[in-house]
N, C-alpha and C positions, 0 to 999 in steps of 0.2 A: 652473576648472582640472579637467582630467580625471585621476582617480586611475588609471583603466585605459583603455587604448585597444587594441583588437584590430582591426587594419586589414587587410581583404581576406584573411582567414584561410581557409586550405584544409587539410583533412585527408582522406587517402584510405587506405582499408583494402582492399588488393587492387584489385578493380574497383568497390568501393563508395565513393562520395564522401560521407562523413558530414558534412563542413562544406564548403560551396561558396562561397568568396569572401565570407565573412561579415564585417561590420563592427559592432563593439560599442564604444560609448563611454560610460563610467560616470563621473559627476561625483563629485568628492571629497565625502564626507559624505552621500551620498544612499542611499536604498534603491531599487535598480534591479532590476526583475523581468525574468527571462528566461523567456518564455512559448512553449510549443510543444507539439505532439502528442507522444505516446509515440514515441520513435525519431526525433524531428525533428533531433536533433544537439545538444541543450542540454548534456547531461553531457559529451559529447565536447569541446565548446568550452571548458568549464570545466576539463576534464582537461588541455587544452593550456595553459591559464593556470596550472595548478598543477604542471605539469611531468611529468605521467604520460605524455603523448604529446609527440612533437616535431612542429613545423610542417612541412607540405608546401608551404606558400605563405603569403605575407603577413608581418606583423610585429606585435610586441607592445610597447607602451610603458607604463611604470609611472611615474606622476607626470611625464609628458612626456619621459621618458628611454627610448630604445630598449633593450630587454633581450633576452637569450636564456635562456629557462627550460627547461633540459634535464632537470631532476629536481626532486622536491619540496623537497630541501634548499635549492636556489636560491630556490624560491618562498618558503620560510620566511625566508630571509635578506632577501628583498624585502618581508617582513612581510605575506605572503599566507597565509591559512589556509583550510581547507576542511572542512566537515562533509559526509561522504558519505551517499548514500542508505541504504547498508547500513553500519552502524557498524563501526569498526575498533578494537574493544576486546578486552582479554584478561579474560574473565569472572572467573577466580579471583583476579585482582589487585585491589588496593584502588583507590579513586578516585585517590589521590595517585600510586600506582605507574603507573597508566595515563597520567595527565597528564604526568608527568615522565620517562617512559621514555626513556632515552638522554641525559637532561640533568639527572640527579639532583644534589642538593647532596652533596658528598663532604668527608670530613675524614680525613686520613691514609690516602688511597687507599681509603677505605671509604665506602659510602653512609651519610650522616647522616640516618637515618629521621626522627628528631624534627624536625630543621630542615626537611626536605623536607615533612613533613606540615603544619608550621606555615605555611610559605610558601604551600602550596596552600590551606590553610584561610583564609588572609588574602584570597586572590583570590576564593574562594567567597563569603566574607562581603561583600566589596566589591561583588559583583554580586547579592547577596541570593538566592543559589541554593538555600538551605536543604538543603545536603548536608553530610555529614561526610567529611573526607579519608580516614578510616580504614575506611570502609565498603567491603565487597567489591562489585564491579560486578554480580556475579551476583545480589545481593540487591536491586538497584534496579529500579524500573519502567522501561518503555521511555522515558518522558518524562524521567526522571532520568538515564538513560544518555545521552540526547541532550545534557543539560546538561554531562556529562563531556566529550563531544566538543567542545562550545563552549569549555569551560575549557582544553582542550588548545591551542586557538588563542590564547586570552587569555594563557596561561602563556608562550607564545612571542612575546607582544607584537605579534600580528598587527593590522594596521590595515585590511586589505582582507579581508572575511569572506565566503566563498562557502557558501551553504546549498543543497544538492542535494536537492530534494523533501523538505524537513525534516519535513513533517506527515503523510507517507504512512502511518506506523505509529502515529500518536498518537490518543488519544481526543479528542472535542471540547473537553473541559476543558483537556487538555494542549496542544492546538493554540492556544487563546486565550492560555494562559500563555507559550507559545513566541513568539507574535507580539508580545506585550508585551515579552518579553526582547529581541527583535530591535530594537524601537523604542527601548528603553533603551540598547542598544549604539550605535545611530545617534545618539542624543542625546549620547553621550559622544565623538562625533566619528568613529566607525568608518564605513567605506564598506561597504555591504552589497550583494551580488549574490544574489538569491533565484531559484533555479530552481524553477518550479512550473507546473502547469496548472490550479490552483485559482483561479478568477476572484475569488471572495470575498476570498481572502487578498491578492491584488494590490490590489483596491479598498480593503482595510482599511489597508494600511501602505505600499504602494509609491508613489514619486514619478513615475518614468518606467518604461516597459516596452518592451523590444525583443522583437519576435515573430519566431520562426523557423519556417519550414515546409519540410519535406523537405530540410533541410540548407542552406537559404538564408534570409538575413535579409529579412523582408517589410516591416517598419516599426518605427520607434521613436516612441512616443506618450506624451503626458502622461496619466497615469491618470485624473486628474479630468476630462479632456475626453472620455473614452470610457465608454460603457456596457458592462456585462458582455456584452451581445449583440454589440456591435461587436468587442470583444476576441475573443470566440469565433469570429466570422466571419473575422477576420484569421488566427486560429490554424489553422482547418481549411479555409479557402478556400470556405466556403459558409455560409448561414444555418443556425443550430443551433436545433432546436425544444426548448425547455425544458419544454414541457407534456407530460403523459402522458395519452393517451386510452385509457380502458379500456372494453371492450364489457361491458355489463351481463350478468351471469350469475346463475343461481340454483342453485348446487351443492347436492346433497343426499346424495351417496354418499361415505362415508369411504374414504380410501386409507391413512390411518395413525391408529392409536389408541394413545395413551400413557396408562397408568393407574398412579397412585400411585408415580411414579418417584422414588426416593431414591438419592442417591449420596454417597460420602465421599471426601475426598482422602487422600493418603498420610500426612497428619498426624492423621487421624481426625476432621477437621472436616467437617460436613455441607455439601455444595455444592449439592445439590438436595433439596428438602423436599416430598415427597408431591405431585409435579406430575402433573396430569391434563389432557390436551388432545387435540384431534383435528385432522386435516387432511383436506380433501375434494378429490376430483377436480375440476379446473377452478377452483381458488381459489389465491390467494397468501395464506398465513398469515404475517404479519410478527411477529417476536419483537423487542420493544424492551426496552431496559434499559441502564443505565450498565455499561460493560465490567466483567466479573468478577462478575456477579450470577446466573450459572447458564446463560446462553445457550450458551456453549461446551460445557458438560457435556451439555446436551440433544442437541446436534448429535453429540458424540462417542459418546453412548449409542446413538443411532439408527444411526450409521455403523460401529459396532463398534470404535471407537478406544479406548473406555474401558469397563470392566466396571460393570455396574449392581449396586447393593447390594440393592435390592428394587424391586418393581413389574414391569410388563410393557410390551412394545412390540410391537404387532401391525401387520403390513403386509398390506393386502388387495389382491390382484391376481387378476383374472378370477373374482371372487366367492369366492376361496379365501383364508382367513385364515392368514398365516404368522407364527408367534411368532419374532421376530428378536432377542429379548432377549439370547441367548447365541450367536448365529450369528457365524461368522468374517466378516472384511471382504470376502473374495472371494464368499462365499455371499450377502451383502447386496447387493453390486454386481450379481451375476448375477440376482438377483430383480428388478432394475430400479430401483435407487436410485442417483442421481448425487449428487456432492458437490463443490461449489466451496469449497475450504477457506479458513479465515481466514489461515493461515500458508502462503503459496504455496511457500516454500522447504522447509518441514518436511514438508508433506503433499501438495503440488501437483505439483512437478516435481523431477527429479534434475538439478541444475545442470550436472554434468559430462557429461550425456547430450546428444546432438544434439536438434534440434527434432523430427526424424523419430522418434527413439526415444521422446521424451516424448509425441508424438502418439498412439502406440499402446500406452501403458503398460497400458491396460485390456484390450487385445485381442491383444497380441503372441503369445500362446500358442495362438491360435485360427487356423483356416484363413481366408483364404489367407496369413496372416502367418507361420504356422509349419506345416510339413508334415513329419510323421514326426520331430518334434523339431528340425527344421532351420529357422532363421529366414530369411525371404525379405526382405532389405533393400530390394529394388526395390519391393515392396508397401508397406513402411514409407514410402519416399520419395514414392510416388504419392499415398498417403493424406494425408501431411503437406502436400504441395503443394496439394491440394484445400482443406484447412483454411486454409492461408496465404492463398490467393486469395480464398476466400469471406469471410474475417474480417479482411482487411487487416492481417495480422500482419507487422510490419516486421522483417526479419532481414538481417544483414550479408552472409551467404553462403548464403542459401536454406535448404533443409531440413537441410543438413549443418552449419549454424551450431551452436556450443555454446549451450545455453540460457542459460548464464551470460552470454553476450555480448549477449543481448537486453536492452532496457530493462525495468524492472520492469512497466511498463504492458503491454508486448508479451508478457511472460511470463504476465501475468494473462489477456490475450486468448487465448493458446494454451490455457490451462487451461479457460476457459469454452467455447471452440470444441470442445475434446475432450469435455467433459462433455455438452454439448447434442447433439453428434453421436452419442453413445451412445444417444440417444432414451430416457432414463429416464422411467418413469411418475411417479416422485417425485424432484424435484430440490431439493437443499438448497444454498442459495446464501448463503454467509457473507461479508459485506463484499465483494460481487462487483465493486463499482466503486472499491475502494480502490486509489489509485495510478494511475488511468487518466484520460485527458483528457476534456473535455466531449463531443467527438465520439464517442468510444468509449462514454462513459456513455449517450448517447442510444441507441446500437446495442444495448448490453447490456440496457437497460430494454425496448426493443422486442422483443428476443429472449425475455426472461422473460414479457412479455405474450403473445407468440405461443404459448409453451408453455402458458400458462393457457388461451388460446383453443382449444388443441388438447386441452383437458380433462386436462392434466397437473396433478398436485399440486405446489405449490411452497412451501417454507419459506424465508423471507427473513429473515436476521439481519443487521442493520446498526446502526451507531452513529449514522448520519445519520437523524435523525427525519423530516426532509423526505422522504427516499427511502422510508422505511417507510410514511409516510402517503400518498404518491402512488401506490405500487404495490400496497399490500395491500388485501385485502377485509376481513379481520379482523386485529386486532393483539392479540397476547398480551404482557402487560407483566410483566417479571420484576424482583424485588427480593430480594436476599439469599437467592437459591436458591428463592424461593417465587413461585408464579404469583399476581400481584395481581389479575388479571382479564383477560377478553378483551372488547375493544370493537370496535364497527363502525367501520371506517375512514371511512365516509361522514359519520358524525355526530360522531366524536371530535375533540377539540381538542388542540392542543399543550399547553395548560395542564393539561388533564385527564390526559394521558399523562405529562407531566412530574411531576405530583404522585404518580402511581402508581409511577413510576420511583424516586422518593425515599422510597417506603414508605408514602405516604399516599394520600388520594383514594379513589375508588371507581369501579367499572365500571358503576354505575347510570346 
């Protein structure tokens, strides 16, 4: 029996056909993956199922009954729930307040806080989520906030659960925990639709997979019958090379020197403890560590986003040493340092700006984009069109599209295209492939390696240890704000680096 049938579904935005005659059939009680490139139409399809958009063609059946889902309230009544790629939580509210918002338990026309908290805590305990109903959401980790989103569905007794790129912002440990949670939900009889482009996750928990490419359904396959390579080929329409080929280099000249760097957070706790390291022209220095062990602080110190407590950061350009320890962000950028940030919404793009405006964020005040203080929007547009074409950035309305309307992966591709186009001598790439599909990952890796071959210095910060080991020449390992050592990527093993990431081991 099919829990969900979306038959010949079409959705059009202006002249852009986001979904083109797609058919998706999900069996009751299965984990069904929805796989596709960034901007392929996966989220649009699920937003139709959840009532955010209305159909322009086709029909939807729930439990073999034709339905019209014109808003999310109807979806909730049909026991459909959705965890969105970007969480919809009110940070100052408690866990219970977020979960029950609009459907609280009342007594004498007043919210019964104790009864509401008790009901929510019972659901939390039932699913072993290790949360307290009274905790404020702003005090939770990203992984814990995602559990709150899941609990919002369970509180409304949803039977069909949609997860939209659920692991995009999670650490590897949180990802494993979430996948285990999804399997437990399926074991309790829930029907799961998992939107993702991460092939390992599909292979780990999905039963069947529907592949969408450029708005059209390509195939529905049994996951056990397909290799990751085959799934990748179905997704992007060509064979994807998972191998990384690095040209041997022997860099000898420093581009960055960090000496005795120490930093404290707003609570007075030490976040970096006397860190000393260097980066050379023509190398990729990987920084590995469990999230929250000082990697972000190193990056924010170099880019001027955070003040250094003690120590120095020197940037060497044209044999001139520049002390950038206390320089402004614009001064650091103008010296030739690029930054692909960890949080693309906080530090990478302005969501309410157009694609063209975001493309020129680092050069809008320079000629020919500004003359005598007047902005030349035509130059904005032509430059953005070039980036879109060269980097396969999918947009619904070209350069005038609001950046908010791009998929997360295409927002990431825009940031990376902009940063590399600035031709920095030192590029700091933090989680550069987070939230992008395997085809885009391949292109991003090739772009970073090309910068290396062009004798640029690159700092790569990633929670994906495989990525660090594939791309890096040397790997600096962080634990609790301290540099545990620097190892040669050619000879290092995952076990060795893993031990160092946990505060043990050695770089010998």
